[in-house]
PDB file with one MODEL, atoms N, CA, C and O in Angstrom:
MODEL        1
ATOM      1  N   MET A   1    -150.624  29.893  58.818  1.00  0.00           N
ATOM      2  CA  MET A   1    -150.040  28.578  58.673  1.00  0.00           C
ATOM      3  C   MET A   1    -150.299  27.780  59.943  1.00  0.00           C
ATOM      4  O   MET A   1    -150.276  28.325  61.047  1.00  0.00           O
ATOM      5  N   LYS A   2    -150.539  26.512  59.781  1.00  0.00           N
ATOM      6  CA  LYS A   2    -150.883  25.643  60.905  1.00  0.00           C
ATOM      7  C   LYS A   2    -149.885  24.494  60.990  1.00  0.00           C
ATOM      8  O   LYS A   2    -149.504  23.907  59.978  1.00  0.00           O
ATOM      9  N   VAL A   3    -149.463  24.180  62.237  1.00  0.00           N
ATOM     10  CA  VAL A   3    -148.585  23.043  62.506  1.00  0.00           C
ATOM     11  C   VAL A   3    -149.230  22.218  63.612  1.00  0.00           C
ATOM     12  O   VAL A   3    -149.675  22.765  64.621  1.00  0.00           O
ATOM     13  N   ILE A   4    -149.279  20.919  63.427  1.00  0.00           N
ATOM     14  CA  ILE A   4    -149.842  20.010  64.415  1.00  0.00           C
ATOM     15  C   ILE A   4    -148.681  19.462  65.251  1.00  0.00           C
ATOM     16  O   ILE A   4    -147.687  18.980  64.709  1.00  0.00           O
ATOM     17  N   VAL A   5    -148.821  19.543  66.557  1.00  0.00           N
ATOM     18  CA  VAL A   5    -147.761  19.108  67.467  1.00  0.00           C
ATOM     19  C   VAL A   5    -148.323  18.035  68.386  1.00  0.00           C
ATOM     20  O   VAL A   5    -149.381  18.219  68.986  1.00  0.00           O
ATOM     21  N   ASP A   6    -147.614  16.913  68.496  1.00  0.00           N
ATOM     22  CA  ASP A   6    -148.041  15.894  69.452  1.00  0.00           C
ATOM     23  C   ASP A   6    -146.903  15.560  70.404  1.00  0.00           C
ATOM     24  O   ASP A   6    -145.728  15.762  70.100  1.00  0.00           O
ATOM     25  N   PHE A   7    -147.293  15.039  71.575  1.00  0.00           N
ATOM     26  CA  PHE A   7    -146.354  14.791  72.670  1.00  0.00           C
ATOM     27  C   PHE A   7    -146.457  13.340  73.131  1.00  0.00           C
ATOM     28  O   PHE A   7    -147.549  12.780  73.228  1.00  0.00           O
ATOM     29  N   GLY A   8    -145.301  12.745  73.413  1.00  0.00           N
ATOM     30  CA  GLY A   8    -145.258  11.385  73.928  1.00  0.00           C
ATOM     31  C   GLY A   8    -144.272  11.270  75.074  1.00  0.00           C
ATOM     32  O   GLY A   8    -143.479  12.179  75.321  1.00  0.00           O
ATOM     33  N   GLY A   9    -144.328  10.165  75.760  1.00  0.00           N
ATOM     34  CA  GLY A   9    -143.395   9.911  76.851  1.00  0.00           C
ATOM     35  C   GLY A   9    -143.616  10.793  78.067  1.00  0.00           C
ATOM     36  O   GLY A   9    -142.693  11.012  78.851  1.00  0.00           O
ATOM     37  N   GLY A  10    -144.829  11.299  78.231  1.00  0.00           N
ATOM     38  CA  GLY A  10    -145.143  12.109  79.402  1.00  0.00           C
ATOM     39  C   GLY A  10    -145.028  13.605  79.200  1.00  0.00           C
ATOM     40  O   GLY A  10    -145.323  14.364  80.123  1.00  0.00           O
ATOM     41  N   LEU A  11    -144.608  14.062  78.022  1.00  0.00           N
ATOM     42  CA  LEU A  11    -144.462  15.497  77.792  1.00  0.00           C
ATOM     43  C   LEU A  11    -145.793  16.241  77.763  1.00  0.00           C
ATOM     44  O   LEU A  11    -145.828  17.464  77.905  1.00  0.00           O
ATOM     45  N   ASP A  12    -146.873  15.513  77.581  1.00  0.00           N
ATOM     46  CA  ASP A  12    -148.189  16.146  77.542  1.00  0.00           C
ATOM     47  C   ASP A  12    -148.554  16.844  78.851  1.00  0.00           C
ATOM     48  O   ASP A  12    -149.393  17.745  78.847  1.00  0.00           O
ATOM     49  N   VAL A  13    -147.940  16.447  79.976  1.00  0.00           N
ATOM     50  CA  VAL A  13    -148.276  17.096  81.256  1.00  0.00           C
ATOM     51  C   VAL A  13    -147.910  18.576  81.250  1.00  0.00           C
ATOM     52  O   VAL A  13    -148.484  19.370  81.996  1.00  0.00           O
ATOM     53  N   CYS A  14    -146.970  18.933  80.417  1.00  0.00           N
ATOM     54  CA  CYS A  14    -146.566  20.337  80.307  1.00  0.00           C
ATOM     55  C   CYS A  14    -147.611  21.161  79.554  1.00  0.00           C
ATOM     56  O   CYS A  14    -147.616  22.389  79.638  1.00  0.00           O
ATOM     57  N   PHE A  15    -148.490  20.486  78.823  1.00  0.00           N
ATOM     58  CA  PHE A  15    -149.470  21.161  77.982  1.00  0.00           C
ATOM     59  C   PHE A  15    -150.890  20.732  78.351  1.00  0.00           C
ATOM     60  O   PHE A  15    -151.677  20.331  77.494  1.00  0.00           O
ATOM     61  N   GLU A  16    -151.197  20.825  79.642  1.00  0.00           N
ATOM     62  CA  GLU A  16    -152.527  20.520  80.173  1.00  0.00           C
ATOM     63  C   GLU A  16    -153.002  19.116  79.802  1.00  0.00           C
ATOM     64  O   GLU A  16    -154.186  18.906  79.539  1.00  0.00           O
ATOM     65  N   ASN A  17    -152.081  18.163  79.783  1.00  0.00           N
ATOM     66  CA  ASN A  17    -152.367  16.760  79.467  1.00  0.00           C
ATOM     67  C   ASN A  17    -152.933  16.538  78.065  1.00  0.00           C
ATOM     68  O   ASN A  17    -153.593  15.532  77.804  1.00  0.00           O
ATOM     69  N   LYS A  18    -152.673  17.477  77.180  1.00  0.00           N
ATOM     70  CA  LYS A  18    -153.107  17.318  75.784  1.00  0.00           C
ATOM     71  C   LYS A  18    -152.026  16.569  75.021  1.00  0.00           C
ATOM     72  O   LYS A  18    -150.861  16.967  75.028  1.00  0.00           O
ATOM     73  N   LYS A  19    -152.410  15.504  74.376  1.00  0.00           N
ATOM     74  CA  LYS A  19    -151.469  14.711  73.576  1.00  0.00           C
ATOM     75  C   LYS A  19    -151.178  15.377  72.238  1.00  0.00           C
ATOM     76  O   LYS A  19    -150.163  15.085  71.605  1.00  0.00           O
ATOM     77  N   GLU A  20    -152.059  16.268  71.807  1.00  0.00           N
ATOM     78  CA  GLU A  20    -151.894  16.945  70.525  1.00  0.00           C
ATOM     79  C   GLU A  20    -152.449  18.362  70.618  1.00  0.00           C
ATOM     80  O   GLU A  20    -153.505  18.592  71.209  1.00  0.00           O
ATOM     81  N   ILE A  21    -151.722  19.306  70.026  1.00  0.00           N
ATOM     82  CA  ILE A  21    -152.207  20.676  69.926  1.00  0.00           C
ATOM     83  C   ILE A  21    -151.930  21.182  68.516  1.00  0.00           C
ATOM     84  O   ILE A  21    -151.087  20.638  67.802  1.00  0.00           O
ATOM     85  N   THR A  22    -152.641  22.219  68.129  1.00  0.00           N
ATOM     86  CA  THR A  22    -152.419  22.858  66.839  1.00  0.00           C
ATOM     87  C   THR A  22    -151.914  24.266  67.087  1.00  0.00           C
ATOM     88  O   THR A  22    -152.518  25.029  67.841  1.00  0.00           O
ATOM     89  N   LEU A  23    -150.811  24.603  66.454  1.00  0.00           N
ATOM     90  CA  LEU A  23    -150.252  25.944  66.567  1.00  0.00           C
ATOM     91  C   LEU A  23    -150.542  26.707  65.283  1.00  0.00           C
ATOM     92  O   LEU A  23    -150.355  26.190  64.181  1.00  0.00           O
ATOM     93  N   GLU A  24    -150.999  27.933  65.440  1.00  0.00           N
ATOM     94  CA  GLU A  24    -151.276  28.809  64.295  1.00  0.00           C
ATOM     95  C   GLU A  24    -150.200  29.875  64.217  1.00  0.00           C
ATOM     96  O   GLU A  24    -149.812  30.448  65.234  1.00  0.00           O
ATOM     97  N   PHE A  25    -149.723  30.139  63.021  1.00  0.00           N
ATOM     98  CA  PHE A  25    -148.721  31.168  62.771  1.00  0.00           C
ATOM     99  C   PHE A  25    -149.236  32.101  61.684  1.00  0.00           C
ATOM    100  O   PHE A  25    -149.843  31.657  60.710  1.00  0.00           O
ATOM    101  N   GLU A  26    -148.991  33.390  61.855  1.00  0.00           N
ATOM    102  CA  GLU A  26    -149.359  34.353  60.818  1.00  0.00           C
ATOM    103  C   GLU A  26    -148.419  34.261  59.627  1.00  0.00           C
ATOM    104  O   GLU A  26    -148.827  34.455  58.482  1.00  0.00           O
ATOM    105  N   GLU A  27    -147.149  33.962  59.911  1.00  0.00           N
ATOM    106  CA  GLU A  27    -146.153  33.870  58.855  1.00  0.00           C
ATOM    107  C   GLU A  27    -146.402  32.642  57.986  1.00  0.00           C
ATOM    108  O   GLU A  27    -146.942  31.639  58.452  1.00  0.00           O
ATOM    109  N   GLN A  28    -146.008  32.728  56.734  1.00  0.00           N
ATOM    110  CA  GLN A  28    -146.139  31.590  55.821  1.00  0.00           C
ATOM    111  C   GLN A  28    -144.881  30.733  55.790  1.00  0.00           C
ATOM    112  O   GLN A  28    -144.921  29.577  55.367  1.00  0.00           O
ATOM    113  N   GLN A  29    -143.767  31.298  56.236  1.00  0.00           N
ATOM    114  CA  GLN A  29    -142.502  30.574  56.312  1.00  0.00           C
ATOM    115  C   GLN A  29    -142.070  30.506  57.772  1.00  0.00           C
ATOM    116  O   GLN A  29    -141.760  31.530  58.380  1.00  0.00           O
ATOM    117  N   ILE A  30    -142.048  29.305  58.329  1.00  0.00           N
ATOM    118  CA  ILE A  30    -141.587  29.165  59.708  1.00  0.00           C
ATOM    119  C   ILE A  30    -140.575  28.034  59.802  1.00  0.00           C
ATOM    120  O   ILE A  30    -140.528  27.139  58.958  1.00  0.00           O
ATOM    121  N   LYS A  31    -139.773  28.103  60.846  1.00  0.00           N
ATOM    122  CA  LYS A  31    -138.771  27.082  61.125  1.00  0.00           C
ATOM    123  C   LYS A  31    -139.146  26.370  62.414  1.00  0.00           C
ATOM    124  O   LYS A  31    -140.030  26.807  63.150  1.00  0.00           O
ATOM    125  N   MET A  32    -138.468  25.281  62.669  1.00  0.00           N
ATOM    126  CA  MET A  32    -138.679  24.554  63.927  1.00  0.00           C
ATOM    127  C   MET A  32    -138.387  25.451  65.124  1.00  0.00           C
ATOM    128  O   MET A  32    -139.031  25.312  66.163  1.00  0.00           O
ATOM    129  N   ALA A  33    -137.436  26.363  65.001  1.00  0.00           N
ATOM    130  CA  ALA A  33    -137.127  27.287  66.090  1.00  0.00           C
ATOM    131  C   ALA A  33    -138.357  28.105  66.471  1.00  0.00           C
ATOM    132  O   ALA A  33    -138.556  28.410  67.647  1.00  0.00           O
ATOM    133  N   ASP A  34    -139.185  28.464  65.489  1.00  0.00           N
ATOM    134  CA  ASP A  34    -140.416  29.219  65.764  1.00  0.00           C
ATOM    135  C   ASP A  34    -141.406  28.373  66.556  1.00  0.00           C
ATOM    136  O   ASP A  34    -142.076  28.872  67.460  1.00  0.00           O
ATOM    137  N   VAL A  35    -141.493  27.099  66.212  1.00  0.00           N
ATOM    138  CA  VAL A  35    -142.383  26.184  66.938  1.00  0.00           C
ATOM    139  C   VAL A  35    -141.913  26.051  68.387  1.00  0.00           C
ATOM    140  O   VAL A  35    -142.723  26.107  69.313  1.00  0.00           O
ATOM    141  N   ILE A  36    -140.620  25.877  68.578  1.00  0.00           N
ATOM    142  CA  ILE A  36    -140.082  25.724  69.932  1.00  0.00           C
ATOM    143  C   ILE A  36    -140.330  26.975  70.765  1.00  0.00           C
ATOM    144  O   ILE A  36    -140.712  26.878  71.931  1.00  0.00           O
ATOM    145  N   LEU A  37    -140.117  28.141  70.180  1.00  0.00           N
ATOM    146  CA  LEU A  37    -140.361  29.392  70.916  1.00  0.00           C
ATOM    147  C   LEU A  37    -141.830  29.538  71.303  1.00  0.00           C
ATOM    148  O   LEU A  37    -142.143  29.971  72.412  1.00  0.00           O
ATOM    149  N   LYS A  38    -142.725  29.177  70.395  1.00  0.00           N
ATOM    150  CA  LYS A  38    -144.156  29.272  70.702  1.00  0.00           C
ATOM    151  C   LYS A  38    -144.544  28.276  71.792  1.00  0.00           C
ATOM    152  O   LYS A  38    -145.321  28.608  72.687  1.00  0.00           O
ATOM    153  N   LEU A  39    -144.008  27.059  71.721  1.00  0.00           N
ATOM    154  CA  LEU A  39    -144.291  26.066  72.753  1.00  0.00           C
ATOM    155  C   LEU A  39    -143.792  26.538  74.108  1.00  0.00           C
ATOM    156  O   LEU A  39    -144.444  26.313  75.127  1.00  0.00           O
ATOM    157  N   LYS A  40    -142.637  27.191  74.122  1.00  0.00           N
ATOM    158  CA  LYS A  40    -142.080  27.685  75.380  1.00  0.00           C
ATOM    159  C   LYS A  40    -143.020  28.689  76.043  1.00  0.00           C
ATOM    160  O   LYS A  40    -143.085  28.752  77.270  1.00  0.00           O
ATOM    161  N   THR A  41    -143.741  29.468  75.256  1.00  0.00           N
ATOM    162  CA  THR A  41    -144.653  30.468  75.824  1.00  0.00           C
ATOM    163  C   THR A  41    -145.911  29.839  76.419  1.00  0.00           C
ATOM    164  O   THR A  41    -146.546  30.438  77.286  1.00  0.00           O
ATOM    165  N   ILE A  42    -146.284  28.629  75.961  1.00  0.00           N
ATOM    166  CA  ILE A  42    -147.507  28.014  76.480  1.00  0.00           C
ATOM    167  C   ILE A  42    -147.253  26.837  77.411  1.00  0.00           C
ATOM    168  O   ILE A  42    -148.191  26.294  77.995  1.00  0.00           O
ATOM    169  N   CYS A  43    -145.994  26.437  77.555  1.00  0.00           N
ATOM    170  CA  CYS A  43    -145.632  25.309  78.417  1.00  0.00           C
ATOM    171  C   CYS A  43    -145.747  25.709  79.884  1.00  0.00           C
ATOM    172  O   CYS A  43    -145.387  26.824  80.260  1.00  0.00           O
ATOM    173  N   ASN A  44    -146.245  24.804  80.699  1.00  0.00           N
ATOM    174  CA  ASN A  44    -146.316  25.024  82.139  1.00  0.00           C
ATOM    175  C   ASN A  44    -145.052  24.452  82.779  1.00  0.00           C
ATOM    176  O   ASN A  44    -144.974  23.245  83.009  1.00  0.00           O
ATOM    177  N   PRO A  45    -144.057  25.304  83.071  1.00  0.00           N
ATOM    178  CA  PRO A  45    -142.782  24.790  83.601  1.00  0.00           C
ATOM    179  C   PRO A  45    -142.903  24.186  84.997  1.00  0.00           C
ATOM    180  O   PRO A  45    -142.004  23.469  85.436  1.00  0.00           O
ATOM    181  N   LYS A  46    -143.999  24.465  85.696  1.00  0.00           N
ATOM    182  CA  LYS A  46    -144.178  23.865  87.023  1.00  0.00           C
ATOM    183  C   LYS A  46    -144.504  22.383  86.913  1.00  0.00           C
ATOM    184  O   LYS A  46    -144.281  21.626  87.858  1.00  0.00           O
ATOM    185  N   LYS A  47    -145.025  21.970  85.775  1.00  0.00           N
ATOM    186  CA  LYS A  47    -145.361  20.561  85.559  1.00  0.00           C
ATOM    187  C   LYS A  47    -144.164  19.759  85.068  1.00  0.00           C
ATOM    188  O   LYS A  47    -143.955  18.622  85.490  1.00  0.00           O
ATOM    189  N   LEU A  48    -143.382  20.354  84.179  1.00  0.00           N
ATOM    190  CA  LEU A  48    -142.258  19.651  83.579  1.00  0.00           C
ATOM    191  C   LEU A  48    -141.321  20.675  82.965  1.00  0.00           C
ATOM    192  O   LEU A  48    -141.758  21.586  82.262  1.00  0.00           O
ATOM    193  N   ASP A  49    -140.045  20.525  83.231  1.00  0.00           N
ATOM    194  CA  ASP A  49    -139.074  21.437  82.645  1.00  0.00           C
ATOM    195  C   ASP A  49    -138.714  20.928  81.256  1.00  0.00           C
ATOM    196  O   ASP A  49    -137.698  20.256  81.078  1.00  0.00           O
ATOM    197  N   PHE A  50    -139.538  21.244  80.286  1.00  0.00           N
ATOM    198  CA  PHE A  50    -139.437  20.786  78.903  1.00  0.00           C
ATOM    199  C   PHE A  50    -138.259  21.436  78.186  1.00  0.00           C
ATOM    200  O   PHE A  50    -137.662  20.852  77.281  1.00  0.00           O
ATOM    201  N   PHE A  51    -137.939  22.657  78.609  1.00  0.00           N
ATOM    202  CA  PHE A  51    -136.918  23.434  77.926  1.00  0.00           C
ATOM    203  C   PHE A  51    -135.712  23.674  78.814  1.00  0.00           C
ATOM    204  O   PHE A  51    -135.824  23.749  80.037  1.00  0.00           O
ATOM    205  N   TYR A  52    -134.581  23.790  78.189  1.00  0.00           N
ATOM    206  CA  TYR A  52    -133.349  24.151  78.860  1.00  0.00           C
ATOM    207  C   TYR A  52    -132.908  25.454  78.203  1.00  0.00           C
ATOM    208  O   TYR A  52    -132.385  25.441  77.089  1.00  0.00           O
ATOM    209  N   THR A  53    -133.112  26.568  78.878  1.00  0.00           N
ATOM    210  CA  THR A  53    -132.944  27.912  78.319  1.00  0.00           C
ATOM    211  C   THR A  53    -133.777  28.023  77.046  1.00  0.00           C
ATOM    212  O   THR A  53    -134.993  27.842  77.101  1.00  0.00           O
ATOM    213  N   GLN A  54    -133.161  28.317  75.901  1.00  0.00           N
ATOM    214  CA  GLN A  54    -133.921  28.487  74.650  1.00  0.00           C
ATOM    215  C   GLN A  54    -133.987  27.202  73.822  1.00  0.00           C
ATOM    216  O   GLN A  54    -134.534  27.204  72.719  1.00  0.00           O
ATOM    217  N   GLN A  55    -133.435  26.108  74.344  1.00  0.00           N
ATOM    218  CA  GLN A  55    -133.423  24.865  73.592  1.00  0.00           C
ATOM    219  C   GLN A  55    -134.171  23.771  74.354  1.00  0.00           C
ATOM    220  O   GLN A  55    -134.510  23.922  75.527  1.00  0.00           O
ATOM    221  N   LEU A  56    -134.414  22.685  73.661  1.00  0.00           N
ATOM    222  CA  LEU A  56    -135.033  21.528  74.307  1.00  0.00           C
ATOM    223  C   LEU A  56    -134.021  20.841  75.198  1.00  0.00           C
ATOM    224  O   LEU A  56    -132.822  20.848  74.920  1.00  0.00           O
ATOM    225  N   ARG A  57    -134.511  20.251  76.267  1.00  0.00           N
ATOM    226  CA  ARG A  57    -133.633  19.458  77.131  1.00  0.00           C
ATOM    227  C   ARG A  57    -133.151  18.220  76.373  1.00  0.00           C
ATOM    228  O   ARG A  57    -133.838  17.724  75.480  1.00  0.00           O
ATOM    229  N   PRO A  58    -131.968  17.726  76.734  1.00  0.00           N
ATOM    230  CA  PRO A  58    -131.515  16.451  76.146  1.00  0.00           C
ATOM    231  C   PRO A  58    -132.502  15.332  76.507  1.00  0.00           C
ATOM    232  O   PRO A  58    -133.173  15.393  77.538  1.00  0.00           O
ATOM    233  N   GLY A  59    -132.578  14.327  75.658  1.00  0.00           N
ATOM    234  CA  GLY A  59    -133.471  13.196  75.917  1.00  0.00           C
ATOM    235  C   GLY A  59    -134.843  13.349  75.301  1.00  0.00           C
ATOM    236  O   GLY A  59    -135.738  12.550  75.578  1.00  0.00           O
ATOM    237  N   ILE A  60    -135.027  14.368  74.464  1.00  0.00           N
ATOM    238  CA  ILE A  60    -136.305  14.548  73.782  1.00  0.00           C
ATOM    239  C   ILE A  60    -136.089  14.293  72.292  1.00  0.00           C
ATOM    240  O   ILE A  60    -135.344  15.010  71.625  1.00  0.00           O
ATOM    241  N   LEU A  61    -136.752  13.264  71.792  1.00  0.00           N
ATOM    242  CA  LEU A  61    -136.701  12.923  70.378  1.00  0.00           C
ATOM    243  C   LEU A  61    -137.688  13.820  69.642  1.00  0.00           C
ATOM    244  O   LEU A  61    -138.836  13.965  70.061  1.00  0.00           O
ATOM    245  N   VAL A  62    -137.242  14.414  68.554  1.00  0.00           N
ATOM    246  CA  VAL A  62    -138.100  15.304  67.773  1.00  0.00           C
ATOM    247  C   VAL A  62    -138.237  14.731  66.363  1.00  0.00           C
ATOM    248  O   VAL A  62    -137.248  14.400  65.709  1.00  0.00           O
ATOM    249  N   LEU A  63    -139.477  14.625  65.919  1.00  0.00           N
ATOM    250  CA  LEU A  63    -139.767  14.119  64.573  1.00  0.00           C
ATOM    251  C   LEU A  63    -140.559  15.160  63.799  1.00  0.00           C
ATOM    252  O   LEU A  63    -141.460  15.798  64.342  1.00  0.00           O
ATOM    253  N   ILE A  64    -140.221  15.324  62.542  1.00  0.00           N
ATOM    254  CA  ILE A  64    -140.989  16.175  61.630  1.00  0.00           C
ATOM    255  C   ILE A  64    -141.588  15.251  60.590  1.00  0.00           C
ATOM    256  O   ILE A  64    -140.864  14.655  59.794  1.00  0.00           O
ATOM    257  N   ASN A  65    -142.895  15.129  60.593  1.00  0.00           N
ATOM    258  CA  ASN A  65    -143.586  14.196  59.687  1.00  0.00           C
ATOM    259  C   ASN A  65    -142.952  12.799  59.766  1.00  0.00           C
ATOM    260  O   ASN A  65    -142.674  12.171  58.744  1.00  0.00           O
ATOM    261  N   ASP A  66    -142.733  12.331  60.992  1.00  0.00           N
ATOM    262  CA  ASP A  66    -142.201  11.005  61.308  1.00  0.00           C
ATOM    263  C   ASP A  66    -140.737  10.785  60.926  1.00  0.00           C
ATOM    264  O   ASP A  66    -140.265   9.648  60.937  1.00  0.00           O
ATOM    265  N   ALA A  67    -140.010  11.853  60.587  1.00  0.00           N
ATOM    266  CA  ALA A  67    -138.572  11.740  60.290  1.00  0.00           C
ATOM    267  C   ALA A  67    -137.789  12.502  61.356  1.00  0.00           C
ATOM    268  O   ALA A  67    -138.205  13.573  61.797  1.00  0.00           O
ATOM    269  N   ASP A  68    -136.668  11.948  61.759  1.00  0.00           N
ATOM    270  CA  ASP A  68    -135.815  12.581  62.769  1.00  0.00           C
ATOM    271  C   ASP A  68    -135.425  13.984  62.306  1.00  0.00           C
ATOM    272  O   ASP A  68    -134.966  14.175  61.180  1.00  0.00           O
ATOM    273  N   TRP A  69    -135.614  14.949  63.183  1.00  0.00           N
ATOM    274  CA  TRP A  69    -135.345  16.337  62.799  1.00  0.00           C
ATOM    275  C   TRP A  69    -133.870  16.591  62.541  1.00  0.00           C
ATOM    276  O   TRP A  69    -133.523  17.593  61.916  1.00  0.00           O
ATOM    277  N   GLU A  70    -132.998  15.715  63.004  1.00  0.00           N
ATOM    278  CA  GLU A  70    -131.571  15.876  62.734  1.00  0.00           C
ATOM    279  C   GLU A  70    -131.276  15.715  61.240  1.00  0.00           C
ATOM    280  O   GLU A  70    -130.280  16.241  60.743  1.00  0.00           O
ATOM    281  N   LEU A  71    -132.133  14.995  60.534  1.00  0.00           N
ATOM    282  CA  LEU A  71    -131.991  14.867  59.081  1.00  0.00           C
ATOM    283  C   LEU A  71    -132.472  16.119  58.357  1.00  0.00           C
ATOM    284  O   LEU A  71    -132.174  16.320  57.180  1.00  0.00           O
ATOM    285  N   GLU A  72    -133.213  16.952  59.067  1.00  0.00           N
ATOM    286  CA  GLU A  72    -133.819  18.146  58.477  1.00  0.00           C
ATOM    287  C   GLU A  72    -133.172  19.442  58.955  1.00  0.00           C
ATOM    288  O   GLU A  72    -133.709  20.517  58.688  1.00  0.00           O
ATOM    289  N   ASP A  73    -132.044  19.379  59.646  1.00  0.00           N
ATOM    290  CA  ASP A  73    -131.310  20.553  60.122  1.00  0.00           C
ATOM    291  C   ASP A  73    -131.888  21.145  61.410  1.00  0.00           C
ATOM    292  O   ASP A  73    -131.798  22.352  61.633  1.00  0.00           O
ATOM    293  N   LYS A  74    -132.469  20.311  62.246  1.00  0.00           N
ATOM    294  CA  LYS A  74    -132.961  20.670  63.577  1.00  0.00           C
ATOM    295  C   LYS A  74    -133.763  21.968  63.595  1.00  0.00           C
ATOM    296  O   LYS A  74    -134.773  22.085  62.901  1.00  0.00           O
ATOM    297  N   GLU A  75    -133.309  22.959  64.398  1.00  0.00           N
ATOM    298  CA  GLU A  75    -134.056  24.205  64.581  1.00  0.00           C
ATOM    299  C   GLU A  75    -134.231  24.996  63.287  1.00  0.00           C
ATOM    300  O   GLU A  75    -135.145  25.814  63.184  1.00  0.00           O
ATOM    301  N   GLU A  76    -133.377  24.766  62.311  1.00  0.00           N
ATOM    302  CA  GLU A  76    -133.436  25.507  61.048  1.00  0.00           C
ATOM    303  C   GLU A  76    -134.371  24.865  60.021  1.00  0.00           C
ATOM    304  O   GLU A  76    -134.571  25.421  58.941  1.00  0.00           O
ATOM    305  N   ALA A  77    -134.939  23.716  60.340  1.00  0.00           N
ATOM    306  CA  ALA A  77    -135.820  23.021  59.403  1.00  0.00           C
ATOM    307  C   ALA A  77    -137.019  23.886  59.046  1.00  0.00           C
ATOM    308  O   ALA A  77    -137.689  24.428  59.925  1.00  0.00           O
ATOM    309  N   GLN A  78    -137.281  24.011  57.764  1.00  0.00           N
ATOM    310  CA  GLN A  78    -138.430  24.761  57.268  1.00  0.00           C
ATOM    311  C   GLN A  78    -139.675  23.876  57.345  1.00  0.00           C
ATOM    312  O   GLN A  78    -139.641  22.707  56.960  1.00  0.00           O
ATOM    313  N   LEU A  79    -140.757  24.439  57.839  1.00  0.00           N
ATOM    314  CA  LEU A  79    -142.000  23.679  57.953  1.00  0.00           C
ATOM    315  C   LEU A  79    -143.024  24.164  56.936  1.00  0.00           C
ATOM    316  O   LEU A  79    -142.994  25.310  56.486  1.00  0.00           O
ATOM    317  N   GLN A  80    -143.923  23.262  56.591  1.00  0.00           N
ATOM    318  CA  GLN A  80    -145.005  23.553  55.655  1.00  0.00           C
ATOM    319  C   GLN A  80    -146.344  23.498  56.400  1.00  0.00           C
ATOM    320  O   GLN A  80    -146.439  22.950  57.498  1.00  0.00           O
ATOM    321  N   HIS A  81    -147.362  24.072  55.781  1.00  0.00           N
ATOM    322  CA  HIS A  81    -148.711  24.044  56.346  1.00  0.00           C
ATOM    323  C   HIS A  81    -149.131  22.595  56.609  1.00  0.00           C
ATOM    324  O   HIS A  81    -148.972  21.726  55.752  1.00  0.00           O
ATOM    325  N   ASN A  82    -149.672  22.350  57.811  1.00  0.00           N
ATOM    326  CA  ASN A  82    -150.169  21.045  58.257  1.00  0.00           C
ATOM    327  C   ASN A  82    -149.073  20.010  58.515  1.00  0.00           C
ATOM    328  O   ASN A  82    -149.372  18.821  58.623  1.00  0.00           O
ATOM    329  N   ASP A  83    -147.820  20.433  58.616  1.00  0.00           N
ATOM    330  CA  ASP A  83    -146.784  19.489  59.028  1.00  0.00           C
ATOM    331  C   ASP A  83    -147.070  19.026  60.451  1.00  0.00           C
ATOM    332  O   ASP A  83    -147.679  19.741  61.247  1.00  0.00           O
ATOM    333  N   ARG A  84    -146.616  17.809  60.750  1.00  0.00           N
ATOM    334  CA  ARG A  84    -146.771  17.238  62.088  1.00  0.00           C
ATOM    335  C   ARG A  84    -145.404  17.157  62.745  1.00  0.00           C
ATOM    336  O   ARG A  84    -144.457  16.604  62.186  1.00  0.00           O
ATOM    337  N   VAL A  85    -145.324  17.721  63.949  1.00  0.00           N
ATOM    338  CA  VAL A  85    -144.096  17.699  64.728  1.00  0.00           C
ATOM    339  C   VAL A  85    -144.375  16.905  65.998  1.00  0.00           C
ATOM    340  O   VAL A  85    -145.351  17.171  66.698  1.00  0.00           O
ATOM    341  N   SER A  86    -143.521  15.935  66.293  1.00  0.00           N
ATOM    342  CA  SER A  86    -143.695  15.091  67.476  1.00  0.00           C
ATOM    343  C   SER A  86    -142.517  15.295  68.423  1.00  0.00           C
ATOM    344  O   SER A  86    -141.360  15.327  68.004  1.00  0.00           O
ATOM    345  N   PHE A  87    -142.835  15.431  69.702  1.00  0.00           N
ATOM    346  CA  PHE A  87    -141.831  15.520  70.762  1.00  0.00           C
ATOM    347  C   PHE A  87    -142.048  14.315  71.674  1.00  0.00           C
ATOM    348  O   PHE A  87    -143.131  14.144  72.233  1.00  0.00           O
ATOM    349  N   ILE A  88    -141.022  13.485  71.822  1.00  0.00           N
ATOM    350  CA  ILE A  88    -141.150  12.266  72.604  1.00  0.00           C
ATOM    351  C   ILE A  88    -140.002  12.204  73.618  1.00  0.00           C
ATOM    352  O   ILE A  88    -138.828  12.225  73.248  1.00  0.00           O
ATOM    353  N   SER A  89    -140.358  12.129  74.877  1.00  0.00           N
ATOM    354  CA  SER A  89    -139.330  12.021  75.912  1.00  0.00           C
ATOM    355  C   SER A  89    -138.804  10.603  75.946  1.00  0.00           C
ATOM    356  O   SER A  89    -139.571   9.639  75.962  1.00  0.00           O
ATOM    357  N   THR A  90    -137.487  10.486  75.956  1.00  0.00           N
ATOM    358  CA  THR A  90    -136.865   9.164  76.066  1.00  0.00           C
ATOM    359  C   THR A  90    -136.417   8.904  77.495  1.00  0.00           C
ATOM    360  O   THR A  90    -135.867   7.843  77.791  1.00  0.00           O
ATOM    361  N   LEU A  91    -136.647   9.863  78.381  1.00  0.00           N
ATOM    362  CA  LEU A  91    -136.257   9.735  79.795  1.00  0.00           C
ATOM    363  C   LEU A  91    -137.488   9.391  80.615  1.00  0.00           C
ATOM    364  O   LEU A  91    -138.504  10.082  80.546  1.00  0.00           O
ATOM    365  N   HIS A  92    -137.393   8.329  81.385  1.00  0.00           N
ATOM    366  CA  HIS A  92    -138.524   7.901  82.200  1.00  0.00           C
ATOM    367  C   HIS A  92    -138.022   7.564  83.592  1.00  0.00           C
ATOM    368  O   HIS A  92    -136.925   7.034  83.768  1.00  0.00           O
ATOM    369  N   GLY A  93    -138.841   7.879  84.565  1.00  0.00           N
ATOM    370  CA  GLY A  93    -138.491   7.532  85.941  1.00  0.00           C
ATOM    371  C   GLY A  93    -138.616   6.042  86.170  1.00  0.00           C
ATOM    372  O   GLY A  93    -139.213   5.321  85.371  1.00  0.00           O
ATOM    373  N   GLY A  94    -138.049   5.599  87.261  1.00  0.00           N
ATOM    374  CA  GLY A  94    -138.142   4.166  87.493  1.00  0.00           C
ATOM    375  C   GLY A  94    -138.032   3.838  88.954  1.00  0.00           C
ATOM    376  O   GLY A  94    -138.091   2.667  89.330  1.00  0.00           O
TER     377      GLY A  94
ENDMDL
END
């Protein structure tokens, strides 16, 4: 199963400045929690502290196919093949 992940608001620095990556999963049924765990394993924490323990830091908007993940049950949301997940930081320096 494949999920497309894109980053906005500067979060791409955690992923080698890539605005979009594709994650492959062997399982056919995955949840958003699986995506977050996989991202945590490839994120460079020296560039940006994207995660707060096992969860995302506050101030990160998450969209599943352009819909707020809070409408889809957040970490428990079931994903389908080729779904698009967007992580957008709402926190910016000034």
